[in-house]
C-alpha positions in Angstrom: 33.3 110.3 55.9 34.4 106.9 57.4 38.1 108.0 57.5 37.0 111.2 59.2 35.1 109.2 62.0 38.2 106.9 62.4 40.4 109.9 63.1 37.9 111.6 65.3 37.7 108.5 67.5 41.5 108.1 67.7 42.0 111.8 68.5 39.2 111.7 71.1 41.0 108.8 72.8 44.3 110.6 72.7 42.7 113.9 74.0 41.1 112.1 77.0 44.2 110.2 78.0 46.4 113.1 77.7 44.2 115.4 79.6 44.0 113.0 82.6 47.9 112.8 82.6 48.2 116.6 82.1 45.6 117.5 84.8 45.3 114.6 87.3 43.7 116.9 89.8 40.7 117.4 87.5 37.8 114.9 88.0 38.6 112.2 85.5 35.1 111.8 84.5 35.0 115.2 82.8 37.6 114.6 80.0 36.3 111.0 79.6 32.7 112.2 79.2 33.7 114.8 76.5 35.7 112.2 74.7 32.9 109.7 74.8 30.5 112.3 73.6 32.7 113.2 70.5 33.0 109.4 69.7 29.3 109.1 69.7 28.8 112.0 67.4 31.4 110.6 65.1 29.2 107.4 64.6 31.8 104.8 65.5 29.6 103.7 68.5 25.9 103.2 67.9 22.8 103.3 70.2 22.8 99.5 70.3 26.4 99.6 71.2 25.5 101.8 74.2 23.1 99.1 75.5 25.8 96.4 75.2 28.2 98.7 77.2 25.6 99.4 79.9 24.9 95.6 80.2 28.7 95.0 80.5 29.6 97.5 83.1 26.3 97.6 85.1 27.0 94.7 87.5 30.7 95.8 88.1 29.6 99.3 88.9 27.0 98.3 91.4 29.5 96.0 93.0 32.2 98.6 93.3 29.8 101.3 94.6 28.4 99.0 97.3 32.1 98.4 98.3 32.8 102.1 98.6 29.7 102.6 100.5 30.9 100.2 103.0 34.2 101.8 103.3 32.5 105.2 103.9 30.6 103.5 106.9 33.7 102.0 108.2 35.4 105.5 108.3 32.4 106.7 110.3 33.3 104.1 112.9 36.9 105.3 112.9 37.8 101.8 111.8 40.7 102.8 109.5 42.3 104.9 112.3 42.1 102.0 114.7 43.7 99.6 112.2 46.5 102.0 111.5 47.0 102.6 115.4 47.2 98.8 116.0 49.7 98.1 113.3 52.0 101.2 114.3 51.9 100.0 118.0 52.9 96.5 116.9 55.9 97.9 115.1 57.4 98.6 118.6 59.7 101.2 117.5 61.2 99.3 114.7 61.4 100.9 111.2 61.7 97.5 109.6 58.6 96.1 111.4 56.7 99.3 110.4 57.7 98.7 106.8 56.1 95.2 106.8 53.1 96.4 108.7 52.7 99.2 106.2 52.6 96.8 103.3 50.1 94.5 105.3 47.9 97.5 105.8 47.8 98.4 102.3 47.1 94.9 101.1 44.3 94.5 103.4 42.7 97.8 102.6 42.6 96.9 98.9 41.1 93.5 99.7 38.4 94.9 101.9 37.8 98.1 99.9 39.3 98.5 96.4 42.7 99.8 95.0 41.7 103.5 94.6 39.9 103.7 97.9 43.0 102.0 99.5 45.2 104.7 98.2 42.9 107.5 99.4 42.6 105.8 102.8 46.1 104.7 103.6 48.3 107.5 102.1 47.0 110.3 104.4 47.2 108.0 107.5 50.8 107.2 106.5 51.7 110.8 106.0 50.6 111.9 109.4 52.2 108.8 111.2 55.5 109.4 109.4 55.3 113.1 110.2 54.7 112.5 113.8 57.7 110.1 113.9 59.8 112.9 112.8 61.2 111.1 109.7 63.1 113.1 107.0 61.7 113.1 103.4 64.1 110.4 102.2 63.2 108.1 105.2 59.5 108.5 104.3 59.9 107.1 100.8 60.2 103.5 101.6 56.9 103.4 103.3 55.1 105.7 100.9 56.3 104.1 97.6 56.1 100.5 98.8 52.6 101.2 100.4 51.3 102.6 97.0 52.7 99.9 95.0 51.3 97.1 97.2 47.9 98.8 97.5 47.5 99.1 93.7 48.9 95.7 92.8 46.7 94.0 95.6 43.6 94.3 93.3 45.1 91.4 91.3 44.3 88.4 93.5 40.5 89.0 93.8 38.6 90.6 90.9 36.2 92.5 93.1 38.9 95.1 94.2 39.1 96.8 90.9 36.1 98.1 88.6 38.0 97.6 85.4 38.7 93.9 86.5 35.0 93.4 87.1 34.2 94.8 83.7 36.7 92.6 82.1 35.3 89.5 83.9 31.9 90.2 82.3 33.4 90.5 78.8 35.2 87.1 79.1 32.2 85.5 80.8 34.2 84.4 83.8 32.8 84.2 87.3 34.4 85.9 90.2 34.8 82.6 91.9 36.7 81.2 89.0 38.9 84.3 88.8 39.9 84.0 92.5 40.3 80.2 92.2 42.9 80.6 89.4 44.5 83.9 90.4 44.7 84.2 94.2 47.6 81.8 94.8 49.9 83.1 92.0 49.1 86.8 92.3 49.5 86.7 96.2 52.8 85.1 95.9 53.6 87.7 93.3 52.9 90.3 95.9 55.1 88.7 98.5 57.9 88.6 95.9 57.3 92.2 95.2 57.4 93.0 99.0 60.6 91.1 99.2 62.2 93.0 96.3 61.1 96.3 97.8 62.6 95.4 101.2 65.8 94.7 99.5 65.8 98.0 97.6 64.8 100.0 100.6 66.8 98.2 103.3 69.8 100.6 103.3 67.6 103.6 104.0 65.1 102.1 106.3 65.4 103.6 109.8 66.3 101.0 112.5 64.7 102.9 115.3 61.7 105.1 115.4 60.9 107.9 117.7 57.8 107.7 119.9 54.7 109.1 118.1 54.1 112.7 119.1 50.7 113.6 120.3 48.5 115.0 117.6 45.2 114.8 115.8 44.1 111.3 114.6 44.3 111.0 110.9 41.2 111.2 108.8 41.1 108.9 105.8 39.6 110.8 103.0 37.2 108.7 101.0 36.6 109.6 97.2 35.0 113.0 97.1 36.7 114.3 100.2 39.5 116.7 100.3 42.9 115.0 100.8 44.6 115.5 104.1 41.6 116.8 105.8 41.4 115.2 109.3 38.6 114.7 111.7 37.8 112.4 114.6 36.3 109.0 113.8 33.7 107.9 116.3 32.9 104.4 117.6 30.2 103.5 120.0 31.2 103.6 123.7 32.4 100.4 125.4 34.8 98.0 124.3 36.3 99.6 121.2 38.5 96.7 120.4 35.8 94.1 120.5 33.6 96.3 118.4 36.3 96.8 115.7 37.0 93.1 115.6 33.2 92.4 115.0 33.3 94.8 112.0 36.3 93.0 110.7 34.5 89.7 111.0 31.4 91.2 109.3 33.3 92.7 106.4 35.2 89.5 105.9 31.9 87.7 105.8 30.5 90.0 103.2 33.7 89.6 101.0 33.5 85.8 101.3 29.7 86.0 100.5 30.6 87.5 97.1 32.6 84.5 96.1 30.0 82.1 97.4 27.3 84.0 95.4 29.5 83.8 92.3 29.9 80.0 92.9 26.3 79.2 93.3 25.0 81.6 90.6 23.6 84.3 92.9 24.1 87.8 91.5 27.2 89.2 92.9 26.0 92.8 92.7 22.9 91.9 94.8 25.1 90.3 97.5 27.3 93.4 97.6 24.4 95.6 97.9 22.9 93.5 100.8 26.1 93.7 102.7 26.3 97.4 102.4 22.7 98.0 103.4 23.3 95.8 106.5 26.4 97.9 107.5 24.5 101.1 106.8 21.7 99.9 109.2 24.3 98.9 111.8 25.8 102.4 111.7 22.3 104.0 111.9 21.5 101.9 115.0 24.8 102.7 116.7 25.8 106.2 115.7 22.3 107.5 114.7 23.6 108.5 111.3 20.9 108.0 108.6 22.0 106.6 105.2 21.2 109.8 103.4 24.8 111.0 103.5 25.8 108.3 101.1 24.1 110.4 98.3 26.7 113.1 99.0 29.7 111.0 99.9 29.5 108.2 97.2 31.8 109.0 94.3 29.3 108.6 91.5 31.7 110.1 89.0 33.5 106.7 89.0 30.4 105.1 87.2 30.5 108.1 84.7 34.2 107.6 84.1 34.0 103.8 83.6 31.1 104.1 81.2 32.6 106.9 79.2 36.0 105.2 78.9 34.3 102.1 77.6 32.4 104.0 75.0 35.7 105.3 73.8 37.5 101.9 73.8 34.3 100.4 72.1 34.8 103.0 69.4 38.5 102.0 68.9 37.3 98.3 68.9 34.8 99.2 66.1 37.4 100.9 63.8 39.6 97.9 63.8 42.1 98.4 66.8 41.4 94.8 68.3 41.8 93.2 64.7 45.3 94.9 64.7 46.1 93.5 68.1 44.8 90.0 67.1 47.3 90.0 64.2 50.3 90.4 66.4 49.1 88.6 69.6 47.7 85.5 68.0 51.1 83.7 67.8 51.6 84.2 71.6 48.0 83.2 72.6 48.1 80.0 70.5 51.7 79.0 71.5 50.7 77.4 74.8 49.8 78.4 78.3 53.3 79.9 79.2 53.5 81.9 75.9 49.9 83.1 76.3 50.5 84.2 79.9 53.8 86.1 79.2 52.7 87.5 75.8 49.4 89.1 77.1 50.9 90.2 80.5 53.7 92.0 78.8 51.7 93.6 76.1 49.0 94.9 78.6 51.9 96.2 80.9 53.4 98.2 78.0 49.8 99.5 76.9 49.1 100.5 80.5 52.3 102.5 80.9 51.5 104.2 77.5 47.9 105.2 78.0 46.7 104.0 81.5 45.6 100.5 82.7 41.8 101.1 82.4 41.8 101.4 78.7 44.6 98.9 78.2 42.8 96.1 80.0 39.6 96.9 78.2 41.3 96.7 74.8 43.1 93.7 75.8 40.1 91.8 76.9 38.0 92.8 73.9 40.8 91.4 71.8 41.0 88.2 73.5 37.2 87.5 73.0 37.8 87.8 69.2 40.8 85.3 68.9 38.9 82.1 68.9 40.8 80.7 72.0 40.0 77.6 73.9 38.4 78.2 77.3 41.5 77.6 79.5 43.8 79.7 77.2 41.2 82.5 77.2 41.1 82.5 80.9 44.8 82.4 81.5 45.2 85.2 78.8 42.7 87.3 80.6 44.4 86.7 84.0 47.8 87.6 82.6 46.2 90.8 81.2 45.1 91.6 84.7 48.5 91.1 86.0 49.8 93.4 83.4 47.1 95.9 84.2 47.3 95.8 88.1 51.1 95.2 88.5 52.8 96.0 85.2 51.1 99.3 85.0 53.0 100.5 88.0 56.3 100.9 86.2 55.5 104.6 85.5 53.3 106.9 87.7 50.9 107.5 84.7 50.1 103.7 84.5 47.1 103.9 86.8 44.7 106.5 88.2 45.6 105.3 91.6 49.2 106.3 91.4 48.3 109.7 89.8 46.0 110.4 92.8 48.7 109.2 95.2 51.3 111.7 93.8 48.7 114.4 94.1 47.9 113.6 97.8 51.8 113.5 98.5 52.1 117.0 96.9 49.2 118.3 99.2 51.1 116.6 102.1 54.5 118.5 101.2 56.3 115.3 100.5 58.5 115.5 97.3 58.7 112.2 95.3 59.9 112.9 91.8 59.4 110.6 88.8 63.1 109.7 89.2 62.6 108.6 92.8 59.7 106.5 91.8 61.1 105.0 88.6 64.6 104.1 90.4 62.5 101.7 92.6 59.9 100.4 90.0 62.5 99.6 87.3 64.1 97.2 89.6 60.9 95.7 91.1 58.0 95.7 88.6 59.4 93.8 85.5 60.8 91.1 87.8 57.5 90.7 89.8 55.4 90.8 86.5 57.5 87.9 84.9 57.7 85.9 88.2 53.8 86.2 88.5 53.0 85.4 84.9 55.2 82.3 85.0 53.7 81.2 88.2 50.3 81.7 86.9 50.9 79.6 83.8 52.2 76.6 85.9 49.5 77.0 88.5 46.7 76.8 86.0 48.4 73.9 84.2 48.9 71.9 87.3 45.6 72.7 89.1 43.2 73.3 86.2 
């Protein structure tokens, strides 16, 4: 019976991941829930395990939901449209400037929202802008591919931009403040390195001069749960629109900073995130007369179900000995010094992410680390290296992250053809070099500063 339970758990994992790859347009929570239910029936995850899982993902789920609520409120103000318009205007008709502003937009969206939300917000905006500029398909690729890579990779510098990063933080008992203190500099420099490589790769096809934007509807940034490429007018209060939007930027920046302050002083980060989202909801109610009740419909609650279900499946794999197997092969790297630990864990999680998606890869990697008897510094650098592998290394193939799967689906809806070949021609040159550069930088940064 035990052998049967082991095989059922393994097959449930394979079914779940394969279905997500095969049908990326289907809500990912559905196959994950089915897989988790089968694992529970097999007996490899017990009822006490479910309570442990709930405790592990609870704070991360609340934090990420509060962040998404803030993003939905910002969309009501037309904030994302306004940002895109400002950056496009600043490009001054230069295709090269637009490239850098596109990367900046995607970076900031991920820092202020999260990686999945950034993809859902920026991709439709870019599609409409590039269409109105009259660019051909091959001329759109530099902006769309670089934007997607930067948007997804930008969840590495601060843990709060990715739900799986937040879950992993809980597993290794690391504060959000410490994650950012150790990770922000090397990961941000890694992103700059990636942007430079992308610029070199795309420079021959970047248009030097852009046509003036044609008149047309302003883009609607679909939040999770909205139909991609549906456009509608964002509404900001009458008066000085620019000043109003700058006040919103300052408020959101203040909320983001408050999360790290809360982590540093020991105040619950989820509570700080919820307070910030409630204040912004009240601000919208006061200015636009929109009550908070629409959040029940617009908030993507399925993300919670997906995260919980995937963790149930991963916990089942952990209970049948997967982490013991990984410990056997990874221990020499982890105990070989900070540089070996960083490169070893980062490369392994990168490979696992491209095999079966970064969510389960980072969860498996983090559970493995907690059972290796590492000293505190090595444990932290190994975890951070795993995040680099999960957030950046996973971008080698389109199946590495849910964000890139959603991105390709949105592009198909927008009648833009980007094949796997188009994608991999870029990532094979950019991602391995970026991962190695960032992992080496991380090890030296931690060694010198911590």
